C-alpha positions as MATLAB code, in Angstrom:
seq = 'XXXXXXXXXXXXXXXXXXXXXXXXXXXXXXXXXXXXXXXXXXXXXXXXXXXXXXXXXXXXXXXXXXXXXXXXXXXXXXXXXXXXXXXXXXXXXXXXXXXXXXXXXXXXXXXXXXXXXXXXXXXXXXXXXXXXXXXXXXXXXXXXXXXXXXXXXXXXXXXXXXXXXXXXXXXXXXXXXXXXXXXXXXXXXXXXXXXXXXXXXXXXXXXXXXXXXXXXXXXXXXXXXXXXXXXXXXXXXXXXXXXXXXXXXXXXXXXXXXXXXXXXXXXXXXXXXXXXXXXXXXXXXXXXXXXXXXXXXXXXXXXXXXXXXXXXXXXXXXXXXXXXXXXXXXXXXXXXXXXXXXXXXXXXXXXXXXXXXXXXXXXXXXXXXXXXXXXXXXXXXXXXXXXXXXXXXXXXXXXXXXXXXXXXXXXXXXXXXXXXXXXXXXXXXXXXXXXXXXXXXXXXXXXXXXXXXXXXXXXXXXXXXXXXXXXXXXXXXXXXXX';
ca = [
      48.036   76.556   33.436;
      47.247   80.113   32.306;
      43.685   79.960   33.595;
      44.856   78.479   36.914;
      47.400   81.304   37.329;
      44.794   83.964   36.583;
      42.273   82.270   38.853;
      44.726   82.132   41.755;
      45.649   85.791   41.275;
      42.035   86.965   41.279;
      40.730   84.518   43.911;
      41.533   86.647   47.041;
      39.759   89.676   45.532;
      36.784   87.608   44.381;
      36.415   85.894   47.768;
      36.590   89.154   49.696;
      34.105   90.858   47.393;
      31.689   87.907   47.451;
      31.783   87.784   51.247;
      30.948   91.482   51.321;
      28.018   91.217   48.895;
      26.610   87.970   50.275;
      27.338   88.817   53.910;
      25.182   86.659   56.164;
      23.659   87.303   59.550;
      22.482   84.539   61.845;
      18.770   84.714   62.670;
      17.168   81.941   64.719;
      19.887   79.517   63.675;
      19.671   80.320   59.947;
      22.313   82.192   57.952;
      20.468   84.918   56.043;
      22.315   86.902   53.326;
      21.608   90.619   53.780;
      21.233   91.024   50.017;
      18.315   88.567   50.118;
      16.658   90.576   52.905;
      17.175   93.725   50.822;
      15.592   92.131   47.741;
      12.629   90.395   49.373;
      11.996   93.447   51.565;
      11.517   95.529   48.418;
       9.233   92.882   46.924;
       6.989   92.917   49.989;
       7.011   96.728   50.157;
       5.960   97.247   46.546;
       3.349   94.482   46.760;
       1.644   96.284   49.639;
       2.379   99.824   48.387;
       0.812   99.086   44.995;
      -2.167   97.305   46.590;
      -1.293   93.793   45.414;
      -1.072   94.785   41.770;
       0.825   91.572   41.052;
      -2.513   89.767   41.462;
      -4.975   92.427   40.284;
      -3.009   93.354   37.163;
      -2.492   89.886   35.715;
      -5.417   89.998   33.282;
      -4.499   93.433   31.920;
      -0.908   92.258   31.440;
      -2.114   89.414   29.222;
      -4.111   91.850   27.081;
      -1.038   94.051   26.680;
       1.252   91.279   25.429;
      -1.499   90.245   22.994;
      -1.066   93.705   21.468;
      -4.492   95.067   22.433;
      -3.000   98.407   23.490;
       0.085   98.599   21.249;
       0.839  102.045   19.875;
       2.562  101.644   16.490;
       3.430  105.359   16.291;
       4.880  105.604   19.795;
       8.607  105.915   20.508;
      10.394  102.635   21.018;
      11.849   99.669   19.186;
       9.928   96.622   20.475;
       6.363   95.461   20.939;
       5.232   94.540   24.453;
       5.592   90.849   23.595;
       9.113   91.300   22.182;
      10.218   93.258   25.244;
       8.908   90.514   27.535;
      10.521   87.767   25.438;
      13.883   89.560   25.443;
      13.808   90.097   29.211;
      12.669   86.503   29.822;
      15.511   85.152   27.719;
      17.881   86.856   30.153;
      16.330   85.240   33.236;
      15.096   81.835   32.026;
      18.331   79.910   31.848;
      20.451   77.076   33.195;
      19.506   78.038   36.756;
      15.868   77.122   36.155;
      16.924   73.585   35.270;
      19.899   72.930   37.540;
      19.272   75.443   40.329;
      16.116   73.771   41.553;
      17.905   70.459   42.005;
      20.405   72.192   44.289;
      17.678   73.917   46.324;
      15.660   70.730   46.844;
      18.709   68.604   47.681;
      19.709   71.134   50.375;
      16.365   72.470   51.614;
      13.913   69.720   50.768;
      10.447   70.150   49.217;
       9.520   73.027   51.546;
      11.950   75.394   49.811;
       9.743   75.255   46.701;
       6.834   76.848   48.591;
       8.903   79.862   49.596;
      10.360   80.090   46.110;
       6.837   80.435   44.690;
       5.907   83.031   47.324;
       9.025   85.071   46.565;
       8.285   84.853   42.841;
       4.757   86.175   43.356;
       5.936   89.067   45.523;
       8.804   89.805   43.119;
       6.276   90.610   40.411;
       5.606   93.954   42.135;
       9.294   94.895   42.161;
       9.535   94.094   38.468;
       6.491   96.317   37.820;
       8.184   99.230   39.577;
      11.468   98.783   37.675;
       9.779   98.677   34.288;
       7.596  101.748   34.906;
      10.521  104.019   35.737;
      12.657  102.293   33.094;
      10.308  103.546   30.392;
       9.525  106.895   32.036;
      13.165  107.998   32.293;
      14.585  106.318   29.194;
      16.675  108.224   26.662;
      15.503  108.453   23.050;
      18.556  108.779   20.812;
      18.647  110.891   17.590;
      18.396  107.740   15.427;
      15.254  106.600   17.266;
      17.010  103.909   19.296;
      16.365  103.661   23.017;
      18.708  103.648   25.988;
      17.133  102.886   29.331;
      17.344  101.005   32.570;
      18.552  101.746   36.101;
      21.467  103.915   34.918;
      18.992  106.391   33.467;
      16.265  106.335   36.094;
      18.845  106.614   38.859;
      20.330  109.696   37.190;
      17.200  111.360   35.787;
      14.606  110.179   38.285;
      16.614  110.978   41.401;
      17.437  114.417   39.983;
      13.709  115.062   39.551;
      13.147  114.060   43.173;
      15.930  116.361   44.427;
      18.528  113.632   44.859;
      20.640  114.607   41.846;
      23.880  114.674   43.829;
      23.821  110.885   44.216;
      21.848  109.989   41.075;
      24.661  110.264   38.524;
      27.289  108.471   40.678;
      24.823  105.629   41.320;
      24.101  105.432   37.593;
      27.820  105.186   36.811;
      28.297  102.544   39.491;
      25.418  100.520   38.051;
      26.835  100.802   34.512;
      30.295   99.585   35.569;
      28.856   96.661   37.538;
      26.584   95.660   34.656;
      29.462   95.602   32.146;
      31.619   93.426   34.399;
      28.714   91.220   35.456;
      27.491   90.591   31.918;
      30.873   89.174   30.888;
      30.710   86.565   33.637;
      27.268   85.351   34.677;
      25.642   86.448   31.414;
      28.421   85.234   29.145;
      31.310   82.966   30.224;
      29.204   80.902   32.628;
      26.488   80.422   30.005;
      28.843   79.404   27.198;
      30.700   77.054   29.541;
      27.471   75.347   30.608;
      26.267   75.211   27.003;
      29.463   73.376   25.998;
      29.068   70.891   28.848;
      25.506   70.140   27.738;
      26.647   69.798   24.124;
      29.182   67.174   25.212;
      26.427   65.338   27.118;
      24.129   65.395   24.080;
      26.856   64.052   21.794;
      27.900   61.069   23.884;
      29.290   62.336   27.175;
      32.806   61.126   27.940;
      32.898   59.319   24.585;
      31.939   62.434   22.620;
      34.376   63.455   19.888;
      33.982   67.037   21.154;
      35.596   66.358   24.538;
      38.523   68.767   24.840;
      37.346   70.820   21.857;
      35.764   73.678   23.760;
      37.598   76.140   21.540;
      35.687   74.888   18.488;
      32.282   75.011   20.187;
      33.132   78.412   21.658;
      34.064   79.783   18.242;
      30.796   78.592   16.698;
      28.679   79.991   19.557;
      30.587   83.281   19.484;
      29.878   83.622   15.754;
      26.185   82.832   16.294;
      25.929   85.327   19.151;
      27.750   87.918   17.059;
      25.406   87.383   14.120;
      22.436   88.161   16.376;
      23.737   91.042   18.472;
      25.364   92.956   15.613;
      21.879   94.089   14.568;
      21.070   95.546   17.974;
      17.974   95.134   20.105;
      15.608   94.663   17.154;
      17.660   91.729   15.899;
      17.879   90.291   19.425;
      14.111   90.674   19.865;
      13.381   88.868   16.586;
      15.383   85.881   17.803;
      14.094   85.865   21.385;
      10.520   86.397   20.192;
      10.743   83.004   18.465;
      13.251   81.250   20.699;
      11.738   81.940   24.134;
       8.236   80.580   23.381;
       9.742   77.535   21.644;
      12.175   76.568   24.394;
       9.710   77.333   27.203;
       6.916   75.307   25.586;
       9.292   72.446   24.728;
      10.545   72.309   28.320;
       7.035   72.457   29.774;
       5.882   69.652   27.427;
       8.750   67.446   28.626;
       7.954   68.279   32.249;
       4.199   67.691   31.851;
       4.895   64.354   30.161;
       7.002   63.231   33.128;
       4.328   64.439   35.566;
       1.585   62.556   33.709;
       3.661   59.384   33.907;
       4.079   59.954   37.640;
       0.628   61.440   38.334;
       0.128   59.242   41.378;
       2.990   60.974   43.196;
       1.842   64.545   42.520;
      -0.505   64.775   45.564;
       2.366   63.658   47.798;
       4.744   66.172   46.185;
       2.325   69.083   46.633;
       1.616   68.025   50.197;
       5.324   67.799   50.976;
       5.961   71.251   49.494;
       3.317   72.823   51.744;
       3.910   70.835   54.937;
       7.713   71.001   54.902;
       7.619   74.733   54.217;
       6.484   75.176   57.816;
       7.861   72.000   59.356;
      11.061   71.061   57.486;
      12.887   67.869   58.368;
      16.548   68.135   59.373;
      17.205   71.562   57.860;
      19.590   73.944   59.624;
      17.629   76.906   60.889;
      14.292   75.094   60.663;
      11.489   76.952   58.936;
      13.559   80.128   58.533;
      16.408   78.169   56.988;
      14.236   76.558   54.319;
      12.511   79.895   53.719;
      15.851   81.562   53.015;
      16.841   78.813   50.563;
      13.620   79.175   48.573;
      13.615   82.973   48.584;
      17.290   83.102   47.614;
      16.743   80.833   44.602;
      13.737   82.888   43.520;
      15.421   86.292   43.649;
      18.539   84.897   41.994;
      16.396   83.339   39.260;
      14.011   86.123   38.253;
      16.352   89.013   39.206;
      13.500   91.148   40.556;
      15.259   94.062   42.257;
      18.435   93.727   40.189;
      17.069   96.047   37.494;
      18.739   94.313   34.545;
      15.497   93.365   32.786;
      14.328   96.993   32.897;
      17.032   97.716   30.302;
      15.209   95.528   27.771;
      11.728   96.622   28.844;
      12.729  100.264   28.358;
      12.955   99.713   24.589;
       9.212   98.995   24.317;
       7.089  100.926   21.847;
       4.668  102.834   24.083;
       3.702  106.261   25.357;
       2.496  104.838   28.665;
       5.261  103.708   31.079;
       2.753  101.810   33.212;
       1.889   99.426   30.367;
       5.378   97.961   30.482;
       5.114   97.675   34.248;
       2.138   95.365   33.768;
       4.035   93.356   31.152;
       7.104   93.145   33.386;
       5.213   91.606   36.285;
       4.593   88.515   34.142;
       8.327   87.820   34.041;
       8.817   86.443   37.598;
       5.578   84.503   37.226;
       6.769   82.674   34.101;
      10.384   82.311   35.198;
       9.898   81.330   38.830;
       6.300   80.289   39.484;
       5.912   78.250   36.277;
       9.329   77.030   35.044;
      10.993   76.518   38.442;
       7.902   74.882   39.955;
       7.599   72.486   37.009;
      11.241   71.496   37.467;
      10.688   70.972   41.183;
       7.670   68.728   40.678;
       9.575   66.607   38.150;
      12.372   66.049   40.676;
      10.014   65.376   43.578;
       7.896   62.846   41.662;
      10.851   60.898   40.276;
      14.257   60.781   41.974;
      13.696   62.627   45.243;
      14.808   61.010   48.497;
      15.750   62.710   51.793;
      19.439   62.120   51.002;
      19.162   63.515   47.464;
      22.451   64.791   46.089;
      24.663   62.897   48.529;
      25.846   60.628   45.718;
      27.677   63.574   44.164;
      25.073   64.204   41.458;
      23.867   67.805   41.695;
      22.567   70.632   39.560;
      21.579   69.992   35.980;
      22.905   66.403   36.170;
      20.328   65.660   38.846;
      17.525   67.285   36.867;
      18.573   65.332   33.787;
      18.463   62.120   35.821;
      14.944   63.036   36.996;
      13.703   63.412   33.418;
      15.629   60.345   32.283;
      14.080   58.156   34.958;
      10.728   58.406   33.155;
      11.825   59.363   29.646;
      14.989   57.473   28.778;
      15.314   59.411   25.521;
      15.096   62.851   27.178;
      18.834   63.436   27.766;
      19.540   64.844   24.312;
      16.379   67.027   24.063;
      16.951   68.395   27.569;
      20.575   69.179   26.759;
      19.469   70.934   23.563;
      16.925   73.023   25.506;
      19.602   73.886   28.070;
      21.881   75.080   25.257;
      19.056   77.261   23.924;
      18.500   78.655   27.426;
      22.194   79.531   27.639;
      22.278   81.052   24.137;
      19.222   83.223   24.738;
      20.652   84.405   28.049;
      23.882   85.440   26.331;
      22.228   87.533   23.639;
      20.001   89.326   26.154;
      22.842   90.018   28.547;
      24.906   91.357   25.670;
      22.296   94.113   25.370;
      22.346   94.796   29.117;
      26.121   95.092   29.075;
      26.055   97.200   25.921;
      23.714   99.760   27.491;
      25.939   99.940   30.563;
      28.928  100.410   28.252;
      27.358  103.184   26.146;
      26.107  104.940   29.289;
      29.724  105.116   30.436;
      31.486  105.794   27.112;
      28.831  107.426   24.957;
      26.435  106.394   22.197;
      28.521  105.776   19.099;
      28.746  103.017   16.491;
      32.431  102.534   17.245;
      31.929  102.082   20.997;
      29.067   99.659   20.371;
      31.235   97.616   17.998;
      34.115   97.524   20.483;
      31.858   96.137   23.196;
      30.278   93.526   20.912;
      33.691   92.242   19.845;
      34.783   92.002   23.490;
      31.567   90.209   24.423;
      31.939   87.610   21.647;
      35.571   87.022   22.618;
      34.456   86.219   26.171;
      31.827   83.810   24.803;
      34.587   81.762   23.166;
      36.825   82.146   26.215;
      34.163   80.716   28.507;
      34.249   77.363   26.689;
      37.994   76.940   26.896;
      39.112   78.036   30.364;
      37.829   77.677   33.926;
      38.034   81.075   35.603;
      35.888   80.393   38.650;
      37.223   83.448   40.483;
      36.197   85.691   37.569;
      32.722   84.172   37.565;
      32.374   84.577   41.333;
      33.474   88.204   41.068;
      31.069   88.964   38.207;
      28.258   87.176   40.037;
      28.803   89.441   43.028;
      28.926   92.498   40.738;
      25.521   91.611   39.308;
      23.915   91.426   42.723;
      25.621   94.463   44.223;
      23.570   96.606   41.821;
      20.489   95.693   43.855;
      21.728   98.153   46.491;
      21.516  101.351   44.382;
      18.655  100.022   42.255;
      16.261   99.351   45.128;
      17.307  102.539   46.911;
      16.350  104.407   43.736;
      13.026  102.569   43.514;
      12.157  103.559   47.080;
      12.882  107.216   46.280;
      10.849  106.992   43.067;
       7.957  105.071   44.667;
       5.611  108.113   44.834;
       6.136  108.735   41.115;
       5.451  105.074   40.307;
       2.206  105.183   42.290;
       1.178  108.487   40.682;
       1.754  107.070   37.205;
      -0.280  103.969   38.079;
      -3.217  105.962   39.444;
      -3.265  108.200   36.370;
      -3.196  105.221   34.020;
      -5.899  103.309   35.883;
      -8.113  106.407   36.004;
      -7.851  106.956   32.240;
      -8.381  103.247   31.633;
     -11.543  103.237   33.750;
     -12.907  106.384   32.076;
     -12.490  104.910   28.603;
      -9.826  107.398   27.557;
      -7.476  104.503   26.936;
      -9.131  101.930   24.719;
      -7.903   98.653   23.199;
      -7.436   98.482   19.463;
     -10.303   96.829   17.621;
];
């Protein structure tokens, strides 16, 4: 009753705010959210402006995460690999498993094509965010790092003569990140983790049905044990957890695809053909394009700026190096994980009326795996729980940096935020505050407005940094470690 009362009280505010953020315009019969246009527009701009670096820079990015150019004496707290793993843990989550089922059931196979395209273009936006994230980060007296959009909006815009709006935009971003992290990066994740735990332990017959408080308490304690040690502790966990859960998920997906290898040519053909000639989709080609692009930008968060907070903590003297590392994030999250999920669905349970039986989201994806691997329900649920857990610990760091930007860098303020965050983890398993989640979801995406505006203003600096780095790399001034 308490959660219903709170939900009803907040619902009008959440609905109004969500309509504002996700305001749609009708183009050629398709409803296109303006925020999606804003995000994909930036992705296309930076792809062209940086001369398709998202393709040309892939090989150098791999060398960086291998540690070939790591600077052990440079300022920072994380290696390039740890920074990537921490940022990935914040984006690779429940949405990669359940979100694709929703997209395909609504938009058909063609939506997957546009999702991949948006993921590839989003790599350039991520590059831009990470470069300025490192360039304008704050190095604290104890050697810890504070960075992300709050800092490059304030410091970078001041350098470009836009100081009058830089600080207010930084404050706005910090407030939105704190609120957003408690919803989409916390309560939603713990709630979904509990649902998957119930599935893995017997579903409706599970002894844990109705015991969300117990699961929430355990998860909150586990999250607290990780985040109390700060970004280095988070990175140690994500550095092991992200490769494990990603590889485990890919192995499951590849196994299903091998068992259904005969259907793969049809699936790939359907993805390409229906991208340009969709069947029965409102808005035709534009409608299916919007569905795919929307899922991509909501999945990898390119343009949101959140991941730049983690990337800013990297140990380097060269901001551009983390830009290269950052561009791998949308590729792994969207092009690899989401595409694998899509192919599993298309080669197993897909029909034109998919989802009309009431089974959607992660339930549908689970059914797709289960159709070929009857034993996969429990492993998939376990992987989903790991996805949710890793997302929570990464988003705790994003929220913390927004919090300390607003209230100052002190041990006490950090502790206060971490206690609040853990309390919301437990809360998410016990109550259904959909209005709170909708509001926080909108708060996360509203930050794309100031973030991308800042990136446009800082674009000449990003390009100058890239040219300088590439010149020194070509001349041999910057050499890999032997």
